[in-house]
N, CA, C and O atoms as a printed pandas DataFrame, in Angstrom:
     atom_number atom_name residue_name chain_id  residue_number  x_coord  y_coord  z_coord
0              1         N          UNK        A               1   93.503  136.771   96.901
1              2        CA          UNK        A               1   92.141  137.011   97.332
2              3         C          UNK        A               1   92.017  136.671   98.814
3              4         O          UNK        A               1   92.672  135.754   99.308
4              5         N          UNK        A               2   91.170  137.420   99.515
5              6        CA          UNK        A               2   90.973  137.112  100.939
6              7         C          UNK        A               2   90.262  135.777  101.145
7              8         O          UNK        A               2   89.460  135.345  100.317
8              9         N          UNK        A               3   90.567  135.154  102.239
9             10        CA          UNK        A               3   89.971  133.864  102.542
10            11         C          UNK        A               3   88.820  134.028  103.533
11            12         O          UNK        A               3   87.755  133.437  103.354
12            13         N          UNK        A               4   89.032  134.822  104.567
13            14        CA          UNK        A               4   88.018  135.010  105.601
14            15         C          UNK        A               4   86.846  135.824  105.082
15            16         O          UNK        A               4   86.998  136.685  104.216
16            17         N          UNK        A               5   85.665  135.530  105.632
17            18        CA          UNK        A               5   84.453  136.225  105.197
18            19         C          UNK        A               5   84.537  137.722  105.504
19            20         O          UNK        A               5   84.135  138.546  104.682
20            21         N          UNK        A               6   85.057  138.077  106.679
21            22        CA          UNK        A               6   85.163  139.496  107.048
22            23         C          UNK        A               6   86.160  140.230  106.146
23            24         O          UNK        A               6   85.989  141.414  105.858
24            25         N          UNK        A               7   87.200  139.520  105.703
25            26        CA          UNK        A               7   88.173  140.123  104.789
26            27         C          UNK        A               7   87.555  140.382  103.428
27            28         O          UNK        A               7   87.859  141.384  102.780
28            29         N          UNK        A               8   86.688  139.480  102.998
29            30        CA          UNK        A               8   86.007  139.672  101.714
30            31         C          UNK        A               8   85.083  140.885  101.773
31            32         O          UNK        A               8   85.021  141.673  100.829
32            33         N          UNK        A               9   84.369  141.028  102.885
33            34        CA          UNK        A               9   83.491  142.179  103.061
34            35         C          UNK        A               9   84.297  143.477  103.117
35            36         O          UNK        A               9   83.891  144.497  102.561
36            37         N          UNK        A              10   85.436  143.423  103.792
37            38        CA          UNK        A              10   86.290  144.613  103.900
38            39         C          UNK        A              10   86.825  145.017  102.532
39            40         O          UNK        A              10   86.931  146.207  102.233
40            41         N          UNK        A              11   87.158  144.044  101.708
41            42        CA          UNK        A              11   87.649  144.330  100.356
42            43         C          UNK        A              11   86.560  144.986   99.508
43            44         O          UNK        A              11   86.822  145.949   98.787
44            45         N          UNK        A              12   85.342  144.461   99.596
45            46        CA          UNK        A              12   84.225  145.065   98.856
46            47         C          UNK        A              12   83.990  146.503   99.323
47            48         O          UNK        A              12   83.772  147.404   98.514
48            49         N          UNK        A              13   84.038  146.696  100.613
49            50        CA          UNK        A              13   83.840  148.022  101.193
50            51         C          UNK        A              13   84.931  148.986  100.746
51            52         O          UNK        A              13   84.647  150.134  100.403
52            53         N          UNK        A              14   86.177  148.524  100.748
53            54        CA          UNK        A              14   87.305  149.368  100.345
54            55         C          UNK        A              14   87.197  149.773   98.879
55            56         O          UNK        A              14   87.489  150.914   98.524
56            57         N          UNK        A              15   86.772  148.828   98.021
57            58        CA          UNK        A              15   86.617  149.148   96.599
58            59         C          UNK        A              15   85.503  150.164   96.374
59            60         O          UNK        A              15   85.645  151.069   95.551
60            61         N          UNK        A              16   84.394  150.018   97.102
61            62        CA          UNK        A              16   83.277  150.954   96.972
62            63         C          UNK        A              16   83.700  152.355   97.423
63            64         O          UNK        A              16   83.375  153.340   96.759
64            65         N          UNK        A              17   84.419  152.452   98.542
65            66        CA          UNK        A              17   84.876  153.747   99.045
66            67         C          UNK        A              17   85.919  154.362   98.113
67            68         O          UNK        A              17   85.963  155.582   97.953
68            69         N          UNK        A              18   86.752  153.534   97.502
69            70        CA          UNK        A              18   87.769  154.038   96.574
70            71         C          UNK        A              18   87.115  154.713   95.374
71            72         O          UNK        A              18   87.600  155.736   94.892
72            73         N          UNK        A              19   86.006  154.138   94.892
73            74        CA          UNK        A              19   85.294  154.749   93.760
74            75         C          UNK        A              19   84.727  156.107   94.137
75            76         O          UNK        A              19   84.849  157.067   93.375
76            77         N          UNK        A              20   84.106  156.193   95.314
77            78        CA          UNK        A              20   83.518  157.474   95.719
78            79         C          UNK        A              20   84.601  158.495   96.021
79            80         O          UNK        A              20   84.424  159.682   95.749
80            81         N          UNK        A              21   85.714  158.053   96.579
81            82        CA          UNK        A              21   86.827  158.974   96.849
82            83         C          UNK        A              21   87.421  159.504   95.553
83            84         O          UNK        A              21   87.824  160.665   95.482
84            85         N          UNK        A              22   87.475  158.669   94.536
85            86        CA          UNK        A              22   88.008  159.095   93.244
86            87         C          UNK        A              22   87.132  160.184   92.631
87            88         O          UNK        A              22   87.641  161.130   92.030
88            89         N          UNK        A              23   85.829  160.053   92.782
89            90        CA          UNK        A              23   84.904  161.066   92.269
90            91         C          UNK        A              23   85.153  162.401   92.964
91            92         O          UNK        A              23   85.217  163.446   92.316
92            93         N          UNK        A              24   85.294  162.358   94.288
93            94        CA          UNK        A              24   85.517  163.586   95.062
94            95         C          UNK        A              24   86.866  164.193   94.706
95            96         O          UNK        A              24   86.979  165.410   94.555
96            97         N          UNK        A              25   87.889  163.356   94.570
97            98        CA          UNK        A              25   89.230  163.837   94.255
98            99         C          UNK        A              25   89.261  164.527   92.886
99           100         O          UNK        A              25   89.852  165.598   92.741
100          101         N          UNK        A              26   88.628  163.914   91.892
101          102        CA          UNK        A              26   88.585  164.524   90.564
102          103         C          UNK        A              26   87.807  165.832   90.581
103          104         O          UNK        A              26   88.168  166.783   89.888
104          105         N          UNK        A              27   86.743  165.880   91.370
105          106        CA          UNK        A              27   85.938  167.101   91.437
106          107         C          UNK        A              27   86.737  168.257   92.015
107          108         O          UNK        A              27   86.727  169.353   91.454
108          109         N          UNK        A              28   87.439  168.031   93.144
109          110        CA          UNK        A              28   88.160  169.153   93.746
110          111         C          UNK        A              28   89.341  169.574   92.873
111          112         O          UNK        A              28   89.707  170.750   92.868
112          113         N          UNK        A              29   89.942  168.643   92.138
113          114        CA          UNK        A              29   91.037  169.027   91.241
114          115         C          UNK        A              29   90.522  169.880   90.087
115          116         O          UNK        A              29   91.166  170.857   89.706
116          117         N          UNK        A              30   89.363  169.519   89.526
117          118        CA          UNK        A              30   88.784  170.305   88.439
118          119         C          UNK        A              30   88.400  171.705   88.905
119          120         O          UNK        A              30   88.640  172.691   88.208
120          121         N          UNK        A              31   87.802  171.780   90.088
121          122        CA          UNK        A              31   87.394  173.082   90.619
122          123         C          UNK        A              31   88.621  173.951   90.908
123          124         O          UNK        A              31   88.594  175.159   90.675
124          125         N          UNK        A              32   89.690  173.341   91.413
125          126        CA          UNK        A              32   90.918  174.095   91.677
126          127         C          UNK        A              32   91.529  174.648   90.390
127          128         O          UNK        A              32   91.979  175.793   90.351
128          129         N          UNK        A              33   91.542  173.836   89.352
129          130        CA          UNK        A              33   92.078  174.306   88.073
130          131         C          UNK        A              33   91.289  175.500   87.566
131          132         O          UNK        A              33   91.868  176.476   87.088
132          133         N          UNK        A              34   89.965  175.424   87.669
133          134        CA          UNK        A              34   89.124  176.529   87.207
134          135         C          UNK        A              34   89.368  177.784   88.039
135          136         O          UNK        A              34   89.409  178.890   87.500
136          137         N          UNK        A              35   89.528  177.617   89.347
137          138        CA          UNK        A              35   89.746  178.769   90.226
138          139         C          UNK        A              35   91.114  179.400   89.993
139          140         O          UNK        A              35   91.262  180.618   90.086
140          141         N          UNK        A              36   92.109  178.577   89.692
141          142        CA          UNK        A              36   93.443  179.127   89.418
142          143         C          UNK        A              36   93.481  179.862   88.090
143          144         O          UNK        A              36   94.151  180.885   87.950
144          145         N          UNK        A              37   92.757  179.333   87.121
145          146        CA          UNK        A              37   92.740  179.943   85.797
146          147         C          UNK        A              37   91.983  181.267   85.812
147          148         O          UNK        A              37   92.406  182.238   85.184
148          149         N          UNK        A              38   90.874  181.302   86.525
149          150        CA          UNK        A              38   90.042  182.495   86.598
150          151         C          UNK        A              38   89.655  182.725   88.065
151          152         O          UNK        A              38   88.584  182.287   88.486
152          153         N          UNK        A              39   90.507  183.405   88.855
153          154        CA          UNK        A              39   90.251  183.534   90.293
154          155         C          UNK        A              39   89.192  184.582   90.645
155          156         O          UNK        A              39   89.506  185.613   91.239
156          157         N          UNK        A              40   87.940  184.311   90.274
157          158        CA          UNK        A              40   86.849  185.193   90.651
158          159         C          UNK        A              40   86.314  184.774   92.017
159          160         O          UNK        A              40   86.631  183.699   92.525
160          161         N          UNK        A              41   85.509  185.635   92.586
161          162        CA          UNK        A              41   84.967  185.345   93.912
162          163         C          UNK        A              41   84.090  184.096   93.900
163          164         O          UNK        A              41   84.129  183.297   94.835
164          165         N          UNK        A              42   83.302  183.931   92.843
165          166        CA          UNK        A              42   82.426  182.766   92.746
166          167         C          UNK        A              42   83.233  181.473   92.629
167          168         O          UNK        A              42   82.897  180.474   93.265
168          169         N          UNK        A              43   84.288  181.487   91.824
169          170        CA          UNK        A              43   85.119  180.282   91.673
170          171         C          UNK        A              43   85.824  179.926   92.972
171          172         O          UNK        A              43   85.922  178.751   93.326
172          173         N          UNK        A              44   86.312  180.926   93.678
173          174        CA          UNK        A              44   87.015  180.666   94.933
174          175         C          UNK        A              44   86.042  180.152   95.991
175          176         O          UNK        A              44   86.382  179.265   96.774
176          177         N          UNK        A              45   84.841  180.704   96.013
177          178        CA          UNK        A              45   83.830  180.250   96.969
178          179         C          UNK        A              45   83.476  178.786   96.721
179          180         O          UNK        A              45   83.331  178.010   97.666
180          181         N          UNK        A              46   83.336  178.411   95.453
181          182        CA          UNK        A              46   83.026  177.017   95.108
182          183         C          UNK        A              46   84.195  176.105   95.484
183          184         O          UNK        A              46   83.991  174.999   95.983
184          185         N          UNK        A              47   85.418  176.576   95.240
185          186        CA          UNK        A              47   86.594  175.778   95.585
186          187         C          UNK        A              47   86.673  175.558   97.096
187          188         O          UNK        A              47   87.008  174.464   97.551
188          189         N          UNK        A              48   86.362  176.604   97.874
189          190        CA          UNK        A              48   86.346  176.463   99.336
190          191         C          UNK        A              48   85.375  175.363   99.745
191          192         O          UNK        A              48   85.704  174.507  100.566
192          193         N          UNK        A              49   84.197  175.392   99.177
193          194        CA          UNK        A              49   83.167  174.424   99.530
194          195         C          UNK        A              49   83.607  173.002   99.203
195          196         O          UNK        A              49   83.483  172.100  100.032
196          197         N          UNK        A              50   84.118  172.809   98.003
197          198        CA          UNK        A              50   84.520  171.462   97.575
198          199         C          UNK        A              50   85.706  170.965   98.403
199          200         O          UNK        A              50   85.750  169.794   98.779
200          201         N          UNK        A              51   86.667  171.847   98.688
201          202        CA          UNK        A              51   87.822  171.438   99.486
202          203         C          UNK        A              51   87.410  171.082  100.910
203          204         O          UNK        A              51   87.917  170.113  101.475
204          205         N          UNK        A              52   86.497  171.853  101.495
205          206        CA          UNK        A              52   86.034  171.545  102.847
206          207         C          UNK        A              52   85.311  170.202  102.896
207          208         O          UNK        A              52   85.470  169.441  103.850
208          209         N          UNK        A              53   84.520  169.917  101.869
209          210        CA          UNK        A              53   83.809  168.634  101.833
210          211         C          UNK        A              53   84.790  167.475  101.667
211          212         O          UNK        A              53   84.617  166.421  102.278
212          213         N          UNK        A              54   85.815  167.668  100.846
213          214        CA          UNK        A              54   86.817  166.612  100.656
214          215         C          UNK        A              54   87.586  166.361  101.954
215          216         O          UNK        A              54   87.916  165.221  102.278
216          217         N          UNK        A              55   87.867  167.432  102.686
217          218        CA          UNK        A              55   88.579  167.271  103.959
218          219         C          UNK        A              55   87.671  166.628  105.007
219          220         O          UNK        A              55   88.134  165.858  105.848
220          221         N          UNK        A              56   86.395  166.944  104.952
221          222        CA          UNK        A              56   85.452  166.409  105.932
222          223         C          UNK        A              56   85.330  164.898  105.831
223          224         O          UNK        A              56   85.222  164.216  106.850
224          225         N          UNK        A              57   85.345  164.367  104.609
225          226        CA          UNK        A              57   85.216  162.917  104.445
226          227         C          UNK        A              57   86.576  162.240  104.314
227          228         O          UNK        A              57   86.662  161.082  103.906
228          229         N          UNK        A              58   87.629  162.962  104.657
229          230        CA          UNK        A              58   88.999  162.432  104.725
230          231         C          UNK        A              58   89.546  161.964  103.390
231          232         O          UNK        A              58   90.337  161.022  103.343
232          233         N          UNK        A              59   89.138  162.605  102.304
233          234        CA          UNK        A              59   89.774  162.328  101.019
234          235         C          UNK        A              59   91.131  163.014  100.994
235          236         O          UNK        A              59   92.109  162.463  100.488
236          237         N          UNK        A              60   91.181  164.229  101.548
237          238        CA          UNK        A              60   92.451  164.942  101.736
238          239         C          UNK        A              60   92.523  165.382  103.188
239          240         O          UNK        A              60   91.511  165.441  103.886
240          241         N          UNK        A              61   93.722  165.688  103.626
241          242        CA          UNK        A              61   93.921  166.132  104.999
242          243         C          UNK        A              61   93.421  167.556  105.152
243          244         O          UNK        A              61   93.440  168.328  104.194
244          245         N          UNK        A              62   92.971  167.912  106.355
245          246        CA          UNK        A              62   92.418  169.252  106.566
246          247         C          UNK        A              62   93.481  170.332  106.382
247          248         O          UNK        A              62   93.166  171.439  105.946
248          249         N          UNK        A              63   94.730  170.024  106.708
249          250        CA          UNK        A              63   95.786  171.022  106.517
250          251         C          UNK        A              63   96.081  171.236  105.032
251          252         O          UNK        A              63   96.432  172.344  104.626
252          253         N          UNK        A              64   95.943  170.198  104.228
253          254        CA          UNK        A              64   96.130  170.358  102.793
254          255         C          UNK        A              64   95.031  171.246  102.230
255          256         O          UNK        A              64   95.289  172.102  101.384
256          257         N          UNK        A              65   93.816  171.043  102.696
257          258        CA          UNK        A              65   92.710  171.888  102.244
258          259         C          UNK        A              65   92.969  173.340  102.625
259          260         O          UNK        A              65   92.729  174.245  101.825
260          261         N          UNK        A              66   93.452  173.564  103.831
261          262        CA          UNK        A              66   93.760  174.927  104.282
262          263         C          UNK        A              66   94.867  175.543  103.436
263          264         O          UNK        A              66   94.799  176.718  103.074
264          265         N          UNK        A              67   95.872  174.759  103.127
265          266        CA          UNK        A              67   96.988  175.258  102.325
266          267         C          UNK        A              67   96.525  175.648  100.924
267          268         O          UNK        A              67   96.911  176.696  100.406
268          269         N          UNK        A              68   95.703  174.807  100.319
269          270        CA          UNK        A              68   95.206  175.097   98.976
270          271         C          UNK        A              68   94.318  176.336   98.973
271          272         O          UNK        A              68   94.383  177.146   98.048
272          273         N          UNK        A              69   93.493  176.487   99.998
273          274        CA          UNK        A              69   92.626  177.666  100.086
274          275         C          UNK        A              69   93.461  178.927  100.273
275          276         O          UNK        A              69   93.160  179.972   99.695
276          277         N          UNK        A              70   94.492  178.825  101.070
277          278        CA          UNK        A              70   95.365  179.974  101.293
278          279         C          UNK        A              70   96.047  180.409  100.007
279          280         O          UNK        A              70   96.156  181.603   99.728
280          281         N          UNK        A              71   96.501  179.448   99.231
281          282        CA          UNK        A              71   97.151  179.771   97.961
282          283         C          UNK        A              71   96.169  180.385   96.965
283          284         O          UNK        A              71   96.545  181.242   96.165
284          285         N          UNK        A              72   94.921  179.950   97.017
285          286        CA          UNK        A              72   93.913  180.533   96.137
286          287         C          UNK        A              72   93.678  182.004   96.466
287          288         O          UNK        A              72   93.583  182.843   95.571
288          289         N          UNK        A              73   93.585  182.305   97.753
289          290        CA          UNK        A              73   93.359  183.692   98.158
290          291         C          UNK        A              73   94.559  184.550   97.792
291          292         O          UNK        A              73   94.405  185.688   97.347
292          293         N          UNK        A              74   95.749  184.005   97.980
293          294        CA          UNK        A              74   96.959  184.743   97.623
294          295         C          UNK        A              74   96.987  185.034   96.129
295          296         O          UNK        A              74   97.391  186.118   95.709
296          297         N          UNK        A              75   96.561  184.070   95.336
297          298        CA          UNK        A              75   96.507  184.245   93.891
298          299         C          UNK        A              75   95.470  185.297   93.503
299          300         O          UNK        A              75   95.693  186.086   92.584
300          301         N          UNK        A              76   94.341  185.307   94.201
301          302        CA          UNK        A              76   93.269  186.252   93.884
302          303         C          UNK        A              76   93.648  187.681   94.254
303          304         O          UNK        A              76   93.244  188.631   93.584
304          305         N          UNK        A              77   94.422  187.828   95.319
305          306        CA          UNK        A              77   94.791  189.171   95.780
306          307         C          UNK        A              77   96.152  189.609   95.256
307          308         O          UNK        A              77   96.729  190.582   95.741
308          309         N          UNK        A              78   96.655  188.892   94.270
309          310        CA          UNK        A              78   97.964  189.212   93.703
310          311         C          UNK        A              78   97.942  190.603   93.082
311          312         O          UNK        A              78   96.981  190.980   92.412
312          313         N          UNK        A              79   99.005  191.356   93.310
313          314        CA          UNK        A              79   99.069  192.726   92.810
314          315         C          UNK        A              79   99.424  192.746   91.332
315          316         O          UNK        A              79   99.989  191.793   90.795
316          317         N          UNK        A              80   99.083  193.845   90.694
317          318        CA          UNK        A              80   99.392  194.007   89.280
318          319         C          UNK        A              80  100.888  194.204   89.096
319          320         O          UNK        A              80  101.561  194.576   90.057
320          321         N          UNK        A              81  101.443  193.975   87.912
321          322        CA          UNK        A              81  102.878  194.151   87.691
322          323         C          UNK        A              81  103.343  195.591   87.913
323          324         O          UNK        A              81  104.491  195.800   88.303
324          325         N          UNK        A              82  102.489  196.588   87.677
325          326        CA          UNK        A              82  102.875  197.978   87.892
326          327         C          UNK        A              82  103.118  198.250   89.370
327          328         O          UNK        A              82  104.065  198.952   89.725
328          329         N          UNK        A              83  102.271  197.698   90.232
329          330        CA          UNK        A              83  102.446  197.886   91.669
330          331         C          UNK        A              83  103.713  197.197   92.156
331          332         O          UNK        A              83  104.374  197.694   93.068
332          333         N          UNK        A              84  104.060  196.062   91.563
333          334        CA          UNK        A              84  105.270  195.345   91.941
334          335         C          UNK        A              84  106.516  196.161   91.607
335          336         O          UNK        A              84  107.457  196.192   92.400
336          337         N          UNK        A              85  106.539  196.826   90.439
337          338        CA          UNK        A              85  107.720  197.611   90.067
338          339         C          UNK        A              85  107.862  198.827   90.962
339          340         O          UNK        A              85  108.983  199.224   91.279
340          341         N          UNK        A              86  106.759  199.428   91.376
341          342        CA          UNK        A              86  106.829  200.556   92.301
342          343         C          UNK        A              86  107.436  200.119   93.621
343          344         O          UNK        A              86  108.216  200.851   94.231
344          345         N          UNK        A              87  107.080  198.948   94.047
345          346        CA          UNK        A              87  107.587  198.435   95.310
346          347         C          UNK        A              87  109.096  198.181   95.231
347          348         O          UNK        A              87  109.814  198.401   96.206
348          349         N          UNK        A              88  109.570  197.725   94.088
349          350        CA          UNK        A              88  110.982  197.392   93.933
350          351         C          UNK        A              88  111.856  198.627   93.788
351          352         O          UNK        A              88  113.045  198.563   94.099
352          353         N          UNK        A              89  111.315  199.747   93.329
353          354        CA          UNK        A              89  112.135  200.927   93.094
354          355         C          UNK        A              89  112.430  201.715   94.359
355          356         O          UNK        A              89  113.266  202.619   94.341
356          357         N          UNK        A              90  111.768  201.391   95.444
357          358        CA          UNK        A              90  112.060  202.077   96.697
358          359         C          UNK        A              90  113.492  201.763   97.134
359          360         O          UNK        A              90  113.962  200.630   97.030
360          361         N          UNK        A              91  114.169  202.806   97.626
361          362        CA          UNK        A              91  115.541  202.599   98.084
362          363         C          UNK        A              91  115.540  202.100   99.515
363          364         O          UNK        A              91  114.764  202.556  100.354
364          365         N          UNK        A              92  116.400  201.183   99.763
365          366        CA          UNK        A              92  116.540  200.649  101.112
366          367         C          UNK        A              92  117.721  201.322  101.778
367          368         O          UNK        A              92  118.789  201.448  101.179
368          369         N          UNK        A              93  117.536  201.753  103.009
369          370        CA          UNK        A              93  118.632  202.365  103.754
370          371         C          UNK        A              93  119.342  201.275  104.528
371          372         O          UNK        A              93  118.718  200.430  105.170
372          373         N          UNK        A              94  120.656  201.314  104.453
373          374        CA          UNK        A              94  121.440  200.319  105.149
374          375         C          UNK        A              94  122.075  200.964  106.370
375          376         O          UNK        A              94  122.608  202.071  106.296
376          377         N          UNK        A              95  122.014  200.275  107.470
377          378        CA          UNK        A              95  122.637  200.760  108.696
378          379         C          UNK        A              95  123.922  199.993  108.898
379          380         O          UNK        A              95  123.974  198.773  108.739
380          381         N          UNK        A              96  124.954  200.725  109.250
381          382        CA          UNK        A              96  126.244  200.080  109.487
382          383         C          UNK        A              96  126.311  199.601  110.926
383          384         O          UNK        A              96  125.738  200.209  111.830
384          385         N          UNK        A              97  127.003  198.528  111.114
385          386        CA          UNK        A              97  127.202  197.977  112.433
386          387         C          UNK        A              97  128.235  198.839  113.147
387          388         O          UNK        A              97  129.357  198.974  112.659
388          389         N          UNK        A              98  127.887  199.427  114.291
389          390        CA          UNK        A              98  128.774  200.349  114.978
390          391         C          UNK        A              98  129.836  199.633  115.800
391          392         O          UNK        A              98  130.876  200.219  116.099
392          393         N          UNK        A              99  129.603  198.416  116.161
393          394        CA          UNK        A              99  130.581  197.692  116.966
394          395         C          UNK        A              99  131.475  196.867  116.046
395          396         O          UNK        A              99  130.993  196.004  115.313
396          397         N          UNK        A             100  132.796  197.139  116.089
397          398        CA          UNK        A             100  133.699  196.363  115.240
398          399         C          UNK        A             100  133.843  194.941  115.773
399          400         O          UNK        A             100  133.626  194.684  116.957
400          401         N          UNK        A             101  134.207  194.032  114.891
401          402        CA          UNK        A             101  134.419  192.645  115.288
402          403         C          UNK        A             101  135.703  192.539  116.086
403          404         O          UNK        A             101  136.686  193.231  115.822
404          405         N          UNK        A             102  135.667  191.653  117.066
405          406        CA          UNK        A             102  136.855  191.434  117.882
406          407         C          UNK        A             102  137.822  190.548  117.109
407          408         O          UNK        A             102  137.403  189.590  116.460
408          409         N          UNK        A             103  139.120  190.863  117.174
409          410        CA          UNK        A             103  140.081  189.996  116.489
410          411         C          UNK        A             103  140.154  188.638  117.182
411          412         O          UNK        A             103  140.046  188.537  118.404
412          413         N          UNK        A             104  140.336  187.616  116.386
413          414        CA          UNK        A             104  140.409  186.271  116.935
414          415         C          UNK        A             104  141.785  186.044  117.536
415          416         O          UNK        A             104  142.798  186.480  116.989
416          417         N          UNK        A             105  141.806  185.355  118.670
417          418        CA          UNK        A             105  143.073  185.040  119.321
418          419         C          UNK        A             105  143.702  183.845  118.638
419          420         O          UNK        A             105  143.035  182.849  118.358
420          421         N          UNK        A             106  144.989  183.953  118.374
421          422        CA          UNK        A             106  145.717  182.864  117.748
422          423         C          UNK        A             106  146.396  182.056  118.851
423          424         O          UNK        A             106  147.173  182.594  119.641
424          425         N          UNK        A             107  146.105  180.804  118.894
425          426        CA          UNK        A             107  146.705  179.935  119.911
426          427         C          UNK        A             107  148.104  179.585  119.474
427          428         O          UNK        A             107  148.309  179.086  118.368
428          429         N          UNK        A             108  149.076  179.844  120.342
429          430        CA          UNK        A             108  150.461  179.513  120.003
430          431         C          UNK        A             108  150.835  178.215  120.705
431          432         O          UNK        A             108  150.386  177.926  121.814
432          433         N          UNK        A             109  151.670  177.449  120.022
433          434        CA          UNK        A             109  152.136  176.184  120.588
434          435         C          UNK        A             109  153.448  176.438  121.312
435          436         O          UNK        A             109  154.479  176.636  120.669
436          437         N          UNK        A             110  153.426  176.436  122.624
437          438        CA          UNK        A             110  154.635  176.621  123.431
438          439         C          UNK        A             110  154.848  175.480  124.336
439          440         O          UNK        A             110  155.820  175.465  125.092
């Protein structure tokens, strides 16, 4: 336990902030799960809002919030399996390298 009066106050403050941070953390995780399960425009909009608020009060880093939002949009705009197979069936043309490789010089011991 802290001995100094300021340390005791800091401990009380840290515990109070930890409780509020836990509430925010659980909220953004629940909203993310819902948005991943059903990526509708309304769910993604709500997830954006909650993630921005969590980043604003430093519960999560702003880059983490950006990364999670980016993944949500990627998930929402994911193509159907039929479009993916069409993309894979395209033939790729290969170009040959016109310049041959130079032979390596062998060092002789003389």
